[in-house]
C-alpha positions in Angstrom: -8.9 20.4 3.0 -5.5 21.3 1.5 -2.8 21.6 3.6 1.2 22.5 3.5 3.7 22.1 5.7 7.1 20.9 7.0 7.0 17.2 7.4 10.8 17.3 9.1 10.6 16.8 13.3 11.9 19.1 15.8 15.9 18.0 16.9 18.2 18.5 19.5 21.8 19.4 18.4 23.3 15.7 18.1 19.9 14.9 16.1 20.2 18.0 13.8 23.5 16.7 12.6 22.5 13.2 12.2 19.2 15.2 10.3 21.8 17.2 8.1 24.2 14.1 7.1 20.4 12.3 6.7 19.5 14.5 4.1 22.8 14.9 2.6 21.9 10.7 1.5 19.2 11.7 0.8 19.9 14.6 -1.7 22.3 12.3 -3.7 19.7 9.7 -4.5 19.1 10.3 -8.4 14.8 10.8 -8.9 15.7 8.1 -12.3 12.5 10.0 -13.5 11.5 8.5 -17.0 9.8 10.4 -19.8 6.0 11.8 -19.0 6.7 12.0 -15.7 6.5 7.9 -14.6 8.9 7.4 -12.3 10.6 3.6 -12.1 9.5 2.7 -8.6 10.0 -0.3 -6.4 6.0 -0.5 -6.6 3.1 -2.6 -6.3 0.8 -3.0 -9.2 1.0 -2.1 -13.5 1.8 1.2 -13.4 5.4 0.7 -12.2 5.9 -2.2 -13.9 7.9 -0.8 -17.0 10.6 -1.7 -18.2 9.9 -4.7 -16.6 8.7 -8.4 -18.9 5.6 -8.8 -16.9 5.8 -12.6 -15.7 2.3 -12.9 -14.7 3.3 -13.7 -11.1 2.7 -12.4 -7.8 4.2 -11.9 -4.1 2.0 -12.1 -0.9 1.5 -13.0 2.6 -0.7 -15.7 3.6 -1.4 -18.8 6.5 -2.0 -22.2 6.1 -4.4 -24.2 7.4 -3.0 -24.3 11.0 -2.1 -20.6 11.8 1.4 -20.6 9.9 2.7 -17.4 8.5 4.3 -17.5 5.4 5.4 -15.8 2.1 4.1 -16.9 -1.7 5.1 -16.7 -4.8 2.8 -17.8 -6.5 1.4 -17.1 -10.7 -1.8 -16.5 -11.7 -3.0 -19.6 -12.8 -2.4 -20.7 -9.2 1.3 -22.4 -9.7 3.0 -21.9 -6.4 6.8 -21.0 -7.2 7.8 -21.1 -3.7 6.6 -20.7 -0.1 9.2 -19.8 3.1 7.8 -19.6 6.4 8.0 -16.0 8.8 7.9 -15.4 12.2 4.8 -12.4 12.2 2.0 -12.8 10.4 2.6 -10.2 7.1 0.7 -7.7 5.2 2.0 -5.8 1.9 4.6 -6.7 0.0 6.8 -4.7 -2.9 9.4 -5.5 -5.4 12.4 -4.0 -5.7 12.6 -1.7 -8.7 15.3 -3.8 -10.6 16.9 -6.3 -8.4 15.3 -10.0 -7.9 14.2 -9.2 -4.3 10.8 -9.3 -2.1 10.3 -7.5 0.8 7.8 -9.2 2.9 6.3 -6.5 5.7 4.7 -7.7 9.3 1.2 -6.6 10.1 0.6 -3.8 12.5 2.0 -3.8 15.3 4.7 -6.6 14.3 8.9 -5.5 14.1 10.1 -7.0 10.7 10.2 -7.0 7.1 11.6 -10.2 5.2 13.4 -9.8 1.9 13.5 -13.0 0.1 14.8 -14.1 -3.6 12.4 -14.1 -6.0 13.6 -17.1 -7.9 14.7 -19.1 -5.4 12.8 -17.7 -2.0 16.0 -17.8 -0.3 16.0 -15.4 2.6 18.3 -12.6 2.1 17.6 -10.8 5.3 15.5 -9.3 7.9 14.7 -5.7 9.2 14.4 -5.5 12.3 12.2 -2.0 13.5 14.0 0.6 15.2 13.6 0.8 19.3 10.2 2.1 19.9 9.1 1.5 16.7 6.7 -1.1 14.9 5.7 -1.1 11.1 2.6 -0.8 9.6 2.6 -3.8 7.1 4.0 -1.3 3.8 6.6 0.2 1.9 8.6 1.7 -0.9 11.4 1.6 -2.4 13.2 4.9 -4.1 13.2 5.1 -7.4 16.7 3.4 -8.6 16.1 1.1 -5.5 19.0 2.9 -3.3 16.4 3.8 -0.9 13.3 1.9 1.5 11.0 4.1 2.7 8.3 2.7 5.5 5.3 3.1 7.3 6.3 3.3 11.4 4.8 4.1 14.9 6.9 6.0 17.4 5.1 4.1 19.3 5.5 6.4 22.9 4.5 9.7 21.5 1.7 7.3 19.0 2.6 10.1 16.1 3.3 8.3 12.6 6.8 8.2 11.1 8.5 7.2 8.0 11.5 5.4 8.5 14.3 5.4 5.3 17.1 2.3 4.7 19.9 1.9 2.8 19.6 -0.8 0.8 23.4 -0.5 -0.1 24.2 -1.0 3.7 22.1 -3.9 4.2 19.1 -1.2 5.2 20.9 0.3 8.1 18.0 2.4 9.2 19.2 6.0 8.1 16.8 8.4 9.8 12.9 8.6 9.5 10.8 11.5 8.6 7.2 12.6 10.2 4.4 10.9 8.7 1.7 14.4 8.8 -0.5 12.1 10.7 -1.1 9.4 13.5 -1.3 5.4 11.6 0.6 6.0 8.3 -0.6 3.3 6.6 0.0 2.2 2.8 2.8 4.3 0.6 3.9 4.5 -2.8 6.1 6.3 -4.5 4.6 8.8 -7.0 5.5 8.8 -10.8 7.4 12.0 -10.3 9.9 10.0 -8.2 10.3 12.9 -5.7 7.3 12.5 -3.7 5.6 10.0 -1.2 2.3 9.3 -0.9 0.8 8.4 2.4 -2.3 7.3 3.7 -2.4 8.5 7.7 -5.6 6.3 8.5 -5.3 8.7 11.9 -5.9 6.0 14.6 -4.5 5.4 17.4 -3.2 1.9 18.9 0.1 1.2 21.4 1.4 -2.8 21.1 0.0 -3.2 24.9 -3.4 -3.3 23.7 -3.0 -5.0 20.4 -5.4 -3.4 18.1 -7.6 -2.1 19.8 -8.2 1.7 18.4 -7.8 4.2 21.5 -9.3 7.5 20.3 -12.1 6.8 17.8 -13.9 10.3 19.1 -10.4 12.2 18.1 -9.1 10.5 15.1 -8.0 12.4 12.4 -7.3 10.6 8.7 -5.1 12.0 6.0 -4.1 11.8 2.6 -0.6 13.8 2.7 2.6 14.0 -0.2 5.8 14.1 1.3 9.1 15.4 -0.3 11.4 12.0 0.1 14.4 13.9 0.1 13.8 17.1 2.7 10.5 15.3 4.7 9.3 18.6 3.6 4.7 18.3 3.2 3.6 19.5 -0.5 -0.2 18.7 0.2 -2.7 17.1 2.5 -6.7 16.3 2.5 -8.4 15.8 4.5 -11.9 13.1 4.5 -15.5 14.9 4.8 -15.7 13.0 8.5 -13.3 12.7 11.2 -14.0 8.8 11.3 -13.3 8.2 7.8 -10.1 6.3 7.9 -7.9 6.4 5.3 -6.1 3.5 4.6 -4.8 1.6 1.1 -4.2 3.6 -2.2 -2.9 2.9 -5.6 -1.6 5.1 -8.1 -1.7 5.8 -11.4 0.5 6.7 -14.5 -0.4 10.4 -14.6 -0.6 10.6 -10.9 -4.2 10.3 -10.1 -4.4 9.2 -6.8 -7.4 6.8 -5.2 -7.7 5.9 -1.9 -10.3 3.7 0.3 -11.8 4.3 3.5 -12.4 2.1 6.5 -15.3 4.2 8.7 -15.0 4.1 12.4 -18.5 5.3 13.3 -22.6 3.9 13.0 -22.9 0.8 10.9 -26.6 2.7 9.6 -24.2 6.2 9.0 -23.8 7.0 4.4 -20.6 7.9 3.9 -18.6 7.5 0.6 -16.0 4.4 0.6 -13.9 5.7 -2.6 -11.7 9.2 -3.2 -9.9 10.0 -5.6 -7.4 13.0 -6.2 -6.1 14.4 -9.5 -3.5 15.7 -10.9 -4.1 19.0 -10.9 -6.6 19.0 -8.3 -6.1 20.7 -4.6 -8.9 18.9 -3.1 -10.0 15.3 -2.6 -13.2 13.6 -4.2 -15.0 11.3 -3.0 -16.7 9.0 -5.3 -20.8 8.9 -4.4 -21.5 5.4 -3.5 -25.1 4.6 -4.3 -28.3 3.9 -1.4 -28.5 0.5 -2.4 -24.5 -0.9 -1.5 -24.1 0.7 1.8 -25.8 -1.9 3.6 -23.9 -4.3 1.2 -19.9 -3.2 1.5 -19.9 -2.9 5.5 -18.5 0.7 5.8 -14.7 -0.7 5.1 -12.8 -1.1 1.6 -9.4 -2.7 1.5 -7.3 -3.2 -0.9 -7.4 -0.2 -3.8 -6.1 -0.8 -7.5 -5.9 1.5 -10.8 -5.9 -0.4 -14.2 -2.6 -0.2 -16.2 -4.9 2.1 -19.3 -5.7 4.8 -15.7 -9.5 4.3 -16.4 -10.9 1.9 -14.4 -9.9 1.5 -10.4 -11.3 -1.2 -8.3 -11.6 -1.4 -4.7 -12.6 -4.6 -2.7 -15.2 -5.0 0.5 -14.5 -8.1 1.6 -17.1 -7.9 4.8 -19.4 -7.4 2.1 -18.2 -10.0 -0.7 -17.8 -7.7 -3.1 -15.2 -6.4 -5.3 -16.2 -2.7 -7.1 -14.9 -0.7 -10.0 -15.0 2.9 -10.6 -15.0 4.3 -13.5 -12.3 7.1 -13.3 -13.3 9.4 -16.0 -16.9 9.7 -14.6 -15.9 9.1 -10.8 -18.7 6.7 -10.8 -19.4 3.2 -8.9 -19.4 1.3 -12.4 -20.1 -2.6 -11.1 -19.6 -4.6 -9.1 -18.8 -8.6 -9.0 -19.1 -11.0 -6.0 -16.2 -13.1 -4.6 -16.3 -13.5 -0.8 -13.7 -12.7 1.4 -12.3 -10.8 -1.4 -8.9 -8.2 -0.2 -5.8 -8.2 -1.9 -5.7 -6.1 -5.3 -3.5 -6.2 -7.8 -3.3 -3.9 -11.4 -1.8 -5.9 -13.9 0.0 -5.7 -17.3 -0.7 -8.0 -20.1 1.6 -11.5 -20.4 1.8 -13.7 -23.3 -1.5 -16.3 -21.0 -2.9 -13.2 -20.0 -5.2 -10.4 -20.6 -3.7 -7.0 -18.6 -6.2 -6.0 -16.0 -6.2 -7.1 -12.1 -6.3 -9.9 -10.0 -7.9 -10.0 -6.4 -7.7 -12.4 -3.6 -9.2 -13.8 -0.8 -9.3 -15.7 2.7 -9.7 -18.2 1.0 -6.7 -19.0 -1.1 -8.2 -18.2 -4.9 -7.3 -15.3 -6.4 -9.8 -14.2 -9.5 -8.3 -12.2 -12.5 -10.9 -9.8 -14.6 -9.4 -7.6 -17.2 -10.2 -3.8 -17.8 -13.0 -3.9 -19.2 -14.3 -5.7 -15.7 -15.0 -9.1 -16.6 -13.7 -11.9 -15.5 -10.7 -13.7 -17.6 -9.6 -16.0 -15.3 -10.4 -18.2 -12.7 -11.0 -18.3 -9.6 -8.1 -20.6 -9.4 -7.2 -21.9 -5.5 -4.6 -23.1 -3.5 -5.2 -25.6 -0.9 -3.8 -24.8 2.4 -3.6 -21.0 2.0 -5.0 -18.0 3.3 -4.5 -14.9 1.7 -3.7 -12.0 3.7 -4.8 -8.1 2.5 -2.5 -7.3 -0.6 -0.2 -8.9 -4.4 2.6 -7.3 -5.4 3.3 -7.6 -8.9 7.1 -9.4 -9.7 
């Protein structure tokens, strides 16, 4: 199940010179690891919020009732700080680890990333995709915030790429690495500050055919650990069935990775939907799904979030209208909560007003706060004229 390899692309002489310059620039980027192996990453959740004062505010893409696309900065209590229009429907978001910036990533096959000031909502810049590339809706910063890594599609070849952008030069594109598969989706920075964690969904799509899945019979997903400086693939793990698509993931401070599947085969099949990689393991551990839940989950997991203490993970199942909570010590499904059309999930630290736990959003404009025991702590609160997209990012 595990593989190792080299992630850099084959190049012609001119491209090779450009790659050497890229590797030299990346090698000069400090890792800024924290004690205990936790990197101060530009992440999306409580595990990456160490050193920040939690403000009880999250970032998400959303649409209004007319279908207009927006980026929104909203408190857990449902009080919107700002809302800014964007051209393309967005998907995921992240914040800069040191600057008050929020990045909103266009959803596949979009070609823009919008950068906003967290305090005012002012648009700082817009990043456009390179020729023959589109974004997959996710990205992450290096520990010092100098480099942005994004999941992208090389449209002509259909191969996955990790684009690399220089924050200090108005996000100029430095180059790219092979992602290790087709359809790279969510990407996170490993707590070691050196590795990128990539969910390669395995599904081939092209802009001219929209979101039509072109290779379902031959698709192969994987989870990849990629060296963010050299592009070398340190490890890969594949699902038990080739039509299980790894899409979304989270990582705890100790390096435990939890990811969710979206099964592309017959609805009558019974497959696990949540998978875990423990730090010392070389294999993926697929967590058993009790048979009685198979019809309700409808073979689809949206977002993943790991609790600040690392003992519990949330996986949302929007097609089944259910939030699932998994015990990471036992690897078992611990409990479920009904929440219609739930998708976004965010692990949050405690604030003066709210406990540590999770914020979950849905397509109806609602947010629900769950404490670390998996019990509802606030809400649901609803923002009018709002339909939240699939993900949330911590301010």
